[in-house]
C-alpha positions as CSV (number, residue, x, y, z in Angstrom):
1,M,-33.5,44.9,95.9
2,S,-34.4,47.1,92.9
3,T,-33.9,47.4,89.2
4,T,-31.7,49.8,87.4
5,A,-30.5,50.6,83.9
6,E,-27.2,52.1,84.9
7,H,-23.8,50.4,84.7
8,A,-21.5,49.9,87.7
9,K,-17.9,51.0,87.5
10,C,-16.9,47.4,88.3
11,S,-19.6,45.1,87.1
12,P,-19.9,41.4,88.0
13,S,-19.9,40.4,84.3
14,S,-16.4,41.9,83.9
15,A,-14.9,40.8,87.2
16,H,-12.6,38.3,85.5
17,R,-11.0,41.4,83.9
18,W,-10.9,44.2,86.5
19,T,-9.7,41.8,89.3
20,V,-6.6,41.3,87.1
21,C,-6.3,44.5,85.1
22,T,-7.3,47.1,87.7
23,A,-6.8,49.9,85.1
24,A,-9.6,48.4,82.9
25,P,-12.6,50.2,84.4
26,A,-11.1,53.7,83.9
27,E,-10.1,52.8,80.3
28,E,-13.4,51.3,79.4
29,A,-15.2,54.4,80.7
30,K,-13.6,56.3,77.8
31,H,-15.4,54.1,75.2
32,P,-19.1,53.8,74.6
33,D,-20.7,50.5,75.5
34,S,-21.3,48.3,72.4
35,D,-24.8,47.4,71.3
36,S,-24.1,44.3,69.3
37,E,-26.8,42.0,67.8
38,P,-25.9,39.1,70.2
39,A,-26.2,41.5,73.2
40,R,-29.6,42.7,72.0
41,R,-30.8,39.2,71.4
42,G,-29.6,38.2,74.9
43,T,-31.5,41.1,76.4
44,F,-34.7,40.0,74.5
45,L,-34.4,36.5,75.9
46,H,-33.9,37.8,79.4
47,T,-37.0,39.9,79.0
48,I,-39.0,36.8,78.1
49,A,-37.6,34.9,81.0
50,E,-38.4,37.7,83.4
51,R,-42.0,37.9,82.1
52,V,-42.5,34.2,82.6
53,L,-41.0,34.1,86.1
54,R,-43.1,37.0,87.2
55,D,-46.3,35.4,85.8
56,P,-48.4,34.4,88.9
57,R,-50.0,31.7,86.8
58,G,-46.7,30.0,86.2
59,G,-46.7,30.3,82.4
60,R,-44.1,29.0,79.9
61,A,-42.0,30.7,77.3
62,V,-43.3,28.4,74.6
63,D,-46.7,30.1,75.2
64,L,-45.1,33.3,74.0
65,V,-43.8,32.1,70.7
66,G,-44.2,34.8,68.1
67,T,-43.6,37.6,70.7
68,Q,-41.4,40.4,69.3
69,D,-39.1,42.9,71.0
70,P,-40.2,46.6,70.9
71,L,-38.2,47.3,67.8
72,G,-39.3,44.2,65.9
73,E,-35.7,43.0,65.5
74,F,-36.3,39.6,67.2
75,T,-39.2,37.2,67.2
76,L,-39.3,34.4,69.8
77,D,-39.2,31.1,68.0
78,E,-39.6,27.6,69.4
79,E,-35.8,27.0,69.8
80,M,-35.5,30.3,71.8
81,A,-38.6,29.4,73.9
82,D,-37.3,25.9,74.6
83,G,-34.0,27.5,75.9
84,V,-35.8,30.0,78.1
85,D,-38.0,27.2,79.5
86,A,-34.9,25.2,80.4
87,Y,-33.8,28.1,82.5
88,I,-37.3,28.5,84.0
89,D,-37.4,24.8,84.9
90,A,-34.0,25.1,86.7
91,V,-35.3,28.0,88.8
92,W,-38.6,26.3,89.6
93,F,-36.8,23.0,90.5
94,C,-34.7,25.0,93.0
95,M,-37.8,26.5,94.5
96,E,-39.6,23.2,94.7
97,T,-36.7,21.3,96.4
98,S,-36.0,24.1,98.9
99,P,-34.6,23.1,102.3
100,G,-36.8,25.8,103.8
101,I,-39.1,28.6,102.8
102,P,-37.9,29.9,99.4
103,T,-38.4,33.5,98.0
104,L,-37.6,34.3,94.4
105,H,-36.1,37.7,93.3
106,V,-36.1,38.3,89.6
107,E,-33.9,40.9,87.8
108,A,-33.0,42.4,91.2
109,R,-30.2,44.8,91.8
110,V,-27.7,43.8,94.4
111,Q,-24.8,45.9,95.7
112,F,-21.4,44.9,97.2
113,S,-20.0,48.5,97.2
114,P,-20.6,51.8,95.5
115,D,-18.4,50.6,92.6
116,L,-19.6,47.0,92.5
117,W,-23.2,46.1,91.9
118,G,-25.3,44.5,89.3
119,T,-28.7,43.0,88.3
120,T,-29.1,39.3,88.8
121,D,-31.3,37.2,86.6
122,A,-32.7,35.3,89.5
123,I,-31.9,34.7,93.2
124,V,-33.6,32.2,95.5
125,L,-33.2,32.8,99.2
126,H,-34.1,29.8,101.4
127,R,-34.9,30.6,105.1
128,D,-36.1,28.5,108.0
129,D,-39.2,29.2,110.0
130,A,-37.3,31.7,112.2
131,G,-36.1,33.6,109.1
132,E,-32.5,32.4,109.3
133,L,-30.8,32.1,105.9
134,L,-30.1,28.5,105.0
135,R,-29.1,28.6,101.3
136,I,-28.7,31.0,98.5
137,D,-29.0,30.1,94.8
138,V,-27.9,32.5,92.1
139,F,-29.0,31.9,88.5
140,D,-27.5,33.4,85.3
141,L,-29.1,32.7,81.9
142,K,-26.6,32.7,79.1
143,G,-28.4,33.0,75.7
144,G,-25.2,32.7,73.6
145,S,-24.1,29.6,71.7
146,G,-20.6,30.7,70.8
147,V,-18.6,30.9,74.0
148,Y,-19.1,28.1,76.5
149,V,-19.3,29.5,80.0
150,E,-18.1,27.4,83.0
151,A,-19.8,27.7,86.3
152,D,-16.9,26.6,88.5
153,E,-14.8,29.5,89.7
154,N,-17.1,31.9,87.9
155,L,-16.3,35.4,89.4
156,Q,-19.4,36.9,87.9
157,L,-21.6,34.6,89.9
158,A,-19.5,35.0,93.0
159,C,-19.9,38.8,92.8
160,Y,-23.6,38.5,92.5
161,L,-23.7,36.1,95.5
162,L,-21.4,38.4,97.7
163,A,-23.4,41.4,96.7
164,A,-26.7,39.7,97.6
165,V,-25.2,38.8,101.0
166,A,-23.9,42.3,101.6
167,D,-27.1,43.8,100.3
168,G,-29.2,41.8,102.7
169,G,-27.1,42.6,105.7
170,A,-26.1,39.0,106.1
171,D,-22.7,37.3,106.4
172,L,-20.9,34.3,105.0
173,D,-22.0,32.0,107.8
174,D,-20.2,28.7,108.0
175,D,-23.5,26.8,107.8
176,L,-24.7,28.7,104.7
177,V,-25.1,26.6,101.5
178,V,-24.5,28.3,98.2
179,G,-25.5,27.2,94.6
180,L,-24.2,29.2,91.7
181,H,-26.0,28.2,88.4
182,I,-25.1,28.8,84.8
183,V,-28.0,27.9,82.4
184,Q,-26.8,28.0,78.8
185,P,-29.4,25.9,76.9
186,L,-28.5,27.0,73.3
187,H,-24.9,25.8,73.6
188,H,-24.4,22.2,72.5
189,A,-21.2,21.5,74.5
190,G,-21.7,19.9,77.8
191,S,-24.7,20.1,80.1
192,P,-27.0,23.1,79.6
193,W,-27.3,23.6,83.4
194,R,-24.1,23.8,85.4
195,V,-23.9,24.3,89.1
196,W,-20.9,25.4,91.3
197,T,-21.2,24.9,95.1
198,P,-18.2,26.7,96.5
199,T,-17.2,26.3,100.1
200,I,-17.7,29.3,102.4
201,R,-13.9,29.3,102.8
202,R,-13.5,29.7,99.0
203,L,-16.0,32.5,98.9
204,R,-14.2,34.4,101.7
205,E,-11.0,34.1,99.6
206,I,-12.8,35.5,96.6
207,K,-14.3,38.3,98.7
208,Q,-10.8,39.3,99.8
209,Q,-9.5,39.2,96.2
210,I,-12.4,41.4,95.1
211,Q,-11.8,43.9,98.0
212,V,-8.1,44.2,97.1
213,A,-9.0,44.7,93.4
214,L,-11.6,47.4,94.2
215,F,-9.0,49.3,96.3
216,D,-6.5,49.1,93.5
217,V,-9.0,50.2,90.9
218,Q,-9.5,53.4,93.0
219,H,-6.0,54.1,94.2
220,Q,-3.3,52.2,92.2
221,P,-4.7,50.9,88.9
222,E,-2.3,48.7,86.9
223,F,-2.5,47.5,83.3
224,V,-2.2,43.8,83.0
225,P,-2.9,42.4,79.5
226,G,-3.9,38.8,78.9
227,D,-6.8,36.6,77.7
228,H,-9.2,38.7,79.7
229,C,-8.7,41.6,77.3
230,H,-11.0,40.0,74.7
231,W,-14.3,41.8,75.6
232,C,-12.7,45.0,77.0
233,R,-14.1,48.1,75.3
234,A,-10.5,49.5,75.3
235,A,-9.0,46.4,73.7
236,A,-8.2,48.0,70.4
237,T,-6.5,51.2,71.8
238,C,-4.9,49.9,75.0
239,H,-1.2,50.6,75.0
240,A,-0.4,47.8,77.4
241,R,-2.1,45.3,75.2
242,R,-0.4,46.7,72.1
243,E,3.1,46.3,73.8
244,F,2.2,42.8,74.9
245,Q,1.1,41.7,71.5
246,L,4.1,43.3,69.8
247,A,6.3,41.4,72.2
248,T,4.5,38.2,71.2
249,A,5.0,38.9,67.5
250,A,8.7,39.7,68.1
251,D,9.1,36.3,69.8
252,A,7.5,34.5,66.9
253,F,8.8,36.7,64.0
254,N,12.2,38.1,65.0
255,D,14.9,39.1,62.6
256,D,16.3,35.6,62.5
257,P,13.3,33.2,63.1
258,A,14.2,29.6,63.8
259,P,13.0,27.2,61.0
260,V,9.7,25.8,61.9
261,A,11.0,22.3,61.6
262,T,13.6,23.0,64.3
263,L,11.1,24.3,66.9
264,T,10.6,21.9,69.8
265,P,7.0,20.8,70.7
266,Q,7.1,22.9,73.8
267,A,8.2,26.0,71.8
268,I,5.4,25.4,69.4
269,A,2.9,25.0,72.3
270,N,4.0,28.3,73.7
271,L,3.5,30.1,70.4
272,L,0.1,28.4,69.8
273,R,-1.2,29.7,73.2
274,R,-0.2,33.2,72.3
275,F,-1.6,33.3,68.7
276,P,-5.3,33.4,69.5
277,D,-5.0,36.7,71.5
278,L,-2.6,38.1,68.9
279,R,-5.2,37.4,66.1
280,S,-7.9,38.8,68.3
281,W,-5.9,42.0,68.9
282,M,-5.3,42.5,65.2
283,S,-9.0,42.0,64.5
284,D,-9.9,44.5,67.2
285,V,-7.6,47.1,65.7
286,E,-9.1,46.5,62.2
287,A,-12.6,46.9,63.5
288,H,-11.7,50.0,65.5
289,A,-10.1,51.5,62.4
290,E,-13.2,50.8,60.3
291,R,-15.4,52.5,62.9
292,M,-13.2,55.5,62.8
293,A,-13.4,55.7,59.0
294,L,-17.2,55.3,59.1
295,A,-17.3,58.2,61.6
296,G,-15.3,60.4,59.2
297,T,-11.7,60.0,60.4
298,P,-9.4,59.1,57.5
299,I,-6.9,56.3,58.1
300,P,-3.7,57.1,56.2
301,G,-3.0,54.7,53.3
302,H,-6.5,53.1,53.6
303,K,-10.0,53.8,52.3
304,L,-13.5,52.5,52.8
305,V,-15.1,50.4,50.1
306,Q,-18.4,48.6,49.9
307,R,-18.5,44.9,50.3
308,V,-20.2,43.2,47.4
309,G,-22.2,39.9,47.8
310,N,-23.0,37.2,45.3
311,R,-25.2,38.0,42.3
312,A,-29.0,38.1,42.9
313,W,-31.9,38.3,40.5
314,N,-33.5,41.8,40.2
315,D,-36.9,40.2,39.9
316,D,-37.4,36.4,40.5
317,Q,-40.5,36.1,38.3
318,Q,-39.0,38.0,35.4
319,A,-35.8,36.0,35.6
320,E,-37.8,32.8,35.6
321,A,-39.8,33.9,32.5
322,N,-36.5,35.0,30.7
323,L,-34.8,31.7,31.4
324,R,-37.7,29.6,30.3
325,G,-37.8,31.7,27.1
326,L,-34.1,30.8,26.6
327,G,-34.9,27.1,27.0
328,V,-33.2,26.9,30.5
329,D,-35.0,25.1,33.4
330,P,-34.8,27.7,36.2
331,F,-35.3,25.3,39.1
332,T,-33.3,22.4,40.5
333,S,-34.5,19.6,42.7
334,A,-32.3,18.3,45.6
335,L,-32.8,16.3,48.7
336,I,-33.5,18.5,51.7
337,S,-30.9,18.7,54.5
338,P,-31.2,16.7,57.7
339,A,-31.9,20.0,59.6
340,E,-34.7,20.9,57.2
341,A,-36.1,17.3,57.4
342,E,-36.2,17.6,61.2
343,R,-37.9,21.0,61.1
344,R,-40.6,19.7,58.7
345,L,-41.2,16.5,60.7
346,H,-41.8,18.7,63.8
347,L,-44.0,21.3,62.1
348,I,-46.0,19.2,59.7
349,T,-46.5,15.9,61.5
350,G,-46.6,17.3,65.1
351,T,-43.7,15.0,66.2
352,T,-41.8,16.3,69.2
353,K,-38.5,17.9,68.5
354,K,-36.6,15.2,70.3
355,R,-38.5,12.4,68.4
356,A,-37.9,14.2,65.1
357,A,-34.2,14.5,65.8
358,D,-34.0,10.8,66.7
359,L,-35.7,9.8,63.5
360,V,-33.5,11.9,61.3
361,N,-30.3,11.0,63.2
362,A,-31.0,7.3,62.5
363,V,-30.4,7.9,58.8
364,C,-27.7,10.5,58.7
365,H,-24.2,11.1,60.0
366,K,-21.7,13.9,60.4
367,P,-18.9,13.3,58.0
368,I,-15.3,13.8,59.2
369,T,-13.8,16.6,57.1
370,G,-10.3,16.7,58.6
371,T,-8.5,17.5,61.8
372,T,-7.7,20.7,63.7
373,L,-5.3,21.3,66.6
374,V,-7.1,22.9,69.6
375,D,-6.3,23.6,73.3
376,A,-6.5,20.6,75.6
377,S,-9.5,22.1,77.4
378,D,-11.7,21.7,74.4
379,K,-14.7,19.5,75.1
380,R,-14.4,17.4,72.0
381,P,-12.8,13.9,72.3
382,E,-9.2,13.6,71.3
383,F,-8.4,12.0,67.9
384,V,-5.5,9.6,67.9
385,P,-4.1,9.2,64.4
386,P,-3.0,5.8,63.2
387,N,0.7,4.9,63.6
388,F,2.4,5.2,60.2
389,N,5.8,4.1,61.4
390,D,7.4,2.0,58.6
391,S,9.9,0.3,60.8
């Protein structure tokens, strides 16, 4: 196992896409990889996690608070460190409860085929005294708080596992136990540590699915648009996605659209399921057009303008003096927010974060501001409105 900075043609992280749209790898290769702020932040957190796991003294991420990335863009704060330590704890717990002799591999490259390989966050191999493999645990640290990542049926984790097995010259033995772990400590929905323990039969099915997809990527790629398009680098320019979204729009906004009041609940449900990807596609096209304009390619009928924010003082001290001279008190006094109260309790009094949260939560609430209709898979509890039937 080794480390690399290259990118596989078919990466585990995009397996949910290329196993369905086998034309995606070739299309994405035409576009540069994005270097977004969330991606750079995630890389920074992974660097901290790797540093801690490789520390022979068994350190903690919290001991590294204040550490910056090489460019000075990110500084490890206590919330970030707590999140990394939750991941560290999961890995160490797996090591300490091993059914055999555990070995830890951190940021190791594993390869399933010349086109499919990747770098795992952490893999723990458990062997018996004779060296036979008893169990494999694969860990993936997710530093994001926006998209909740499920562990069950996670193709990225399955690819890492199958690559690790292939890389080690082993096989999917019927007695092998597998644990695939997602640790997403900064997301507040559900458990921060989620584990999928697929059967060997299920892993063999996934292996066959991957092998078929890899063959199709090489020999008979096919465009298949859908929800998996969201993070594709070719999402804004893909002709198949464009045709798919135009068909969606045509269904919803044809020449003689049915009055909304006459749509059946099922027809409305069908439209609602299609709208998020339609909105996403339009946003992708807008963002792509702006990037083209910034690069010097004019977009007919459009122009670049600068966004203007709210007014700000040129010089705070001078503004304060001027306002006092005009008889205006330049400052206001307001009760601090619950979040700020929690922060001050922790920093000033030394109270633990959990205790500070408990103290603040005892005297605050989250007001209900309305309702919103979401997909049934949303983690929030369902709200049942009161019955206003006048009969």
